[in-house]
C-alpha positions in Angstrom: -19.1 9.5 5.5 -17.8 6.4 3.8 -17.1 8.4 0.6 -15.2 11.0 2.7 -13.1 8.2 4.4 -12.4 6.6 1.0 -11.1 9.9 -0.4 -8.5 10.1 2.4 -7.1 6.6 2.3 -4.2 5.3 0.2 -6.2 3.2 -2.3 -3.2 1.2 -3.4 -2.6 -0.1 0.1 -6.2 -0.7 1.1 -7.2 -1.9 -2.4 -4.3 -4.4 -2.5 -5.1 -6.0 0.8 -8.8 -6.2 0.0 -8.0 -7.7 -3.4 -5.8 -10.3 -1.8 -8.5 -11.2 0.7 -11.1 -11.3 -2.1 -9.2 -13.8 -4.1 -8.6 -15.9 -1.0 -12.4 -15.8 -0.3 -13.2 -16.8 -3.9 -10.8 -19.7 -3.7 -12.3 -20.8 -0.4 -15.8 -20.7 -1.8 -14.8 -22.7 -4.9 -13.4 -25.4 -2.7 -16.4 -26.0 -0.5 -17.3 -23.0 1.6 -15.5 -20.1 3.3 -16.7 -21.2 6.8 -14.3 -24.2 6.5 -11.4 -21.8 6.5 -12.3 -19.9 9.6 -11.0 -20.9 13.1 -10.9 -18.6 16.1 -8.4 -20.9 17.9 -6.0 -20.9 14.9 -6.2 -17.2 14.6 -5.5 -16.7 18.3 -2.4 -18.9 18.1 -0.9 -17.1 15.0 -1.9 -13.5 15.6 -1.6 -13.7 19.4 1.8 -15.4 19.3 3.1 -13.0 16.7 2.0 -9.9 18.7 3.3 -11.3 22.0 6.8 -12.1 20.5 7.0 -8.7 18.9 6.1 -7.0 22.3 9.0 -8.9 23.9 11.4 -8.0 21.1 10.8 -4.2 20.7 10.6 -1.3 23.2 7.3 0.6 23.8 8.5 3.7 21.9 8.8 1.7 18.7 5.1 0.8 19.0 4.2 4.5 19.4 6.2 5.4 16.3 4.6 2.4 14.4 1.1 3.6 15.2 1.7 6.9 13.5 3.6 5.3 10.6 0.6 2.9 10.0 -1.8 5.8 10.0 0.4 7.7 7.6 0.3 4.8 5.2 -3.4 4.3 5.3 -4.3 8.0 5.5 -1.2 9.6 3.9 -0.4 13.2 4.6 0.1 15.7 1.8 3.9 15.5 1.4 5.7 17.5 -1.4 7.2 15.4 -4.1 10.9 15.4 -4.9 10.3 17.5 -8.0 8.0 20.0 -6.1 10.7 20.5 -3.4 13.3 21.0 -6.1 11.3 23.7 -7.8 10.5 25.3 -4.4 14.2 25.6 -3.6 15.0 27.1 -7.0 12.3 29.7 -6.5 13.6 30.4 -3.0 17.1 31.0 -4.4 15.8 33.7 -6.7 13.9 35.3 -3.8 17.0 35.3 -1.6 18.9 37.0 -4.5 16.3 39.7 -4.7 15.5 40.3 -1.1 18.2 38.7 1.0 18.1 36.1 3.8 15.2 37.9 5.4 12.9 36.0 3.1 13.9 32.8 4.8 12.3 33.9 8.1 9.0 34.5 6.3 9.2 31.2 4.6 10.0 29.4 7.9 6.8 30.9 9.4 4.7 29.5 6.6 6.5 26.1 6.3 4.5 23.0 7.5 7.3 20.5 7.0 9.1 20.4 10.4 12.5 19.6 8.8 12.2 22.4 6.2 11.0 24.8 8.9 14.0 24.1 11.2 16.5 24.4 8.3 15.0 27.7 7.2 15.0 29.1 10.8 18.7 28.1 11.3 19.6 29.7 8.0 17.6 32.9 8.6 19.4 33.2 12.0 22.7 33.2 10.0 23.8 30.0 11.6 27.1 28.8 10.0 26.8 26.2 7.3 28.8 23.8 9.3 26.4 24.0 12.3 23.4 23.7 10.0 25.0 20.6 8.4 25.6 19.1 11.8 22.2 19.8 13.3 20.2 18.8 10.3 22.3 15.7 9.6 21.6 14.6 13.2 17.9 15.2 12.8 17.9 13.3 9.5 19.7 10.3 11.1 17.4 10.2 14.1 14.3 10.3 12.0 15.5 7.6 9.6 16.5 5.4 12.5 13.1 5.7 14.1 11.4 4.9 10.8 13.7 1.9 10.2 13.0 0.5 13.6 9.3 0.3 12.6 10.4 -1.4 9.4 12.4 -3.9 11.3 9.5 -4.6 13.6 7.1 -5.3 10.8 9.7 -7.5 9.0 10.1 -9.4 12.3 6.3 -10.0 12.4 6.5 -11.3 8.8 9.0 -13.8 10.0 7.2 -14.7 13.2 3.8 -15.3 11.7 4.8 -18.5 9.8 6.7 -19.7 12.8 3.6 -19.2 15.0 1.7 -21.1 12.3 4.0 -24.0 12.8 3.4 -23.9 16.5 -0.3 -24.0 15.9 0.2 -26.9 13.5 2.0 -28.9 16.3 -0.8 -28.0 18.7 -3.4 -29.3 16.2 -1.5 -32.5 15.6 -1.1 -33.2 19.3 -4.9 -32.8 19.7 -5.5 -34.9 16.7 -3.4 -37.8 18.0 -5.1 -37.6 21.4 -8.4 -38.0 19.6 -7.7 -41.0 17.4 -10.6 -42.9 18.9 -13.0 -40.1 17.9 -13.1 -39.4 14.2 -14.7 -35.9 14.7 -11.8 -35.0 17.1 -9.3 -36.1 14.5 -10.9 -33.9 11.9 -11.0 -30.9 14.2 -7.4 -31.3 15.3 -6.1 -31.7 11.7 -8.2 -28.7 10.6 -6.6 -26.4 13.3 -3.2 -27.8 12.3 -3.6 -26.8 8.7 -5.4 -23.5 9.3 -2.7 -22.2 11.6 -0.1 -22.8 8.8 -2.4 -21.1 6.3 -3.0 -18.1 8.6 0.7 -17.7 9.2 1.5 -17.7 5.5 -1.4 -15.2 4.7 -0.5 -12.8 7.4 3.2 -12.9 6.5 2.9 -12.5 2.7 -0.3 -10.6 2.3 0.0 -8.1 5.2 3.3 -7.9 7.1 5.8 -8.3 4.2 4.1 -5.8 1.8 3.6 -3.4 4.7 7.3 -3.6 5.6 8.2 -2.9 2.0 5.8 0.1 1.9 7.3 1.5 5.1 10.8 1.1 3.8 10.1 2.9 0.5 8.4 5.7 2.5 11.4 6.2 4.7 13.8 6.2 1.8 11.6 8.8 0.0 11.6 11.0 3.1 15.3 10.7 3.4 15.9 11.7 -0.2 13.6 14.7 0.2 15.5 15.8 3.4 18.9 15.4 1.7 17.7 17.6 -1.2 16.3 20.1 1.3 19.5 20.3 3.3 21.6 20.7 0.2 19.5 23.6 -1.0 19.4 25.3 2.4 23.2 25.0 2.8 23.6 26.7 -0.6 21.1 29.4 0.4 22.8 30.1 3.7 26.0 30.9 1.7 24.0 33.1 -0.6 25.3 31.4 -3.7 24.6 32.8 -7.1 21.2 31.4 -8.4 22.9 30.0 -11.5 25.5 28.1 -9.4 22.7 27.2 -7.0 20.6 25.6 -9.7 23.7 23.7 -11.1 24.5 22.4 -7.7 20.9 21.2 -7.1 20.7 19.7 -10.6 23.8 17.7 -10.0 22.6 16.6 -6.6 19.2 15.6 -8.1 20.9 13.6 -10.8 23.1 11.7 -8.3 20.0 10.9 -6.1 18.1 9.7 -9.2 21.0 7.5 -10.2 21.4 6.0 -6.7 17.6 5.3 -6.7 17.7 3.5 -10.0 20.8 1.5 -8.9 19.0 0.3 -5.8 
């Protein structure tokens, strides 16, 4: 069961987080014991405060989208690469040349990608290129906006975690000053003060910030794939000559690659 689970996960994401925690644990052990770096109260302040502030800031539908986005990162779905979609559209162009637009209806029935499926259905129904452009562009923009809302939410959590760590530090210092007559109370208060700062930094830079970057790259990759798909379907709907079609896609692919390199 564990082997089956490991085969499905994105090893780069899980492995990176585990590696970071492992180095943290080793450093803790070398400096006197890992138990010294564990505090339930400090964790409650940082994690609880971060989650609470995020709930206030973002609407419920963003959390629903985020849940699916997180699962897609840890357990990634099989998504065609940019090159695979490019080759598929080239093959589709030759099929349309041989058999006409009727082949698009057959491809739409077999398509698993919702965006590609809708574009093929519109084209096979002989929807005008202008309408296809309008409908699919709206779909692209809506999908991208939903994805970027999740990115914004995780980036906000990356900013909130250190701030909540500072709040915990103040709480710990207040408790410490109130226990100046009891040396054990001073140590406990100072420990919480420092650990909340540590937890805030670790959650921000080891979990939330890398996760936001991963989500952003995922959304950009999905957007590039959709732009290529739309460009290809628009050409197919106009029944362009396969040679012109390939030149158009090649030029579009080159522009996408240049923009990606520039960013």
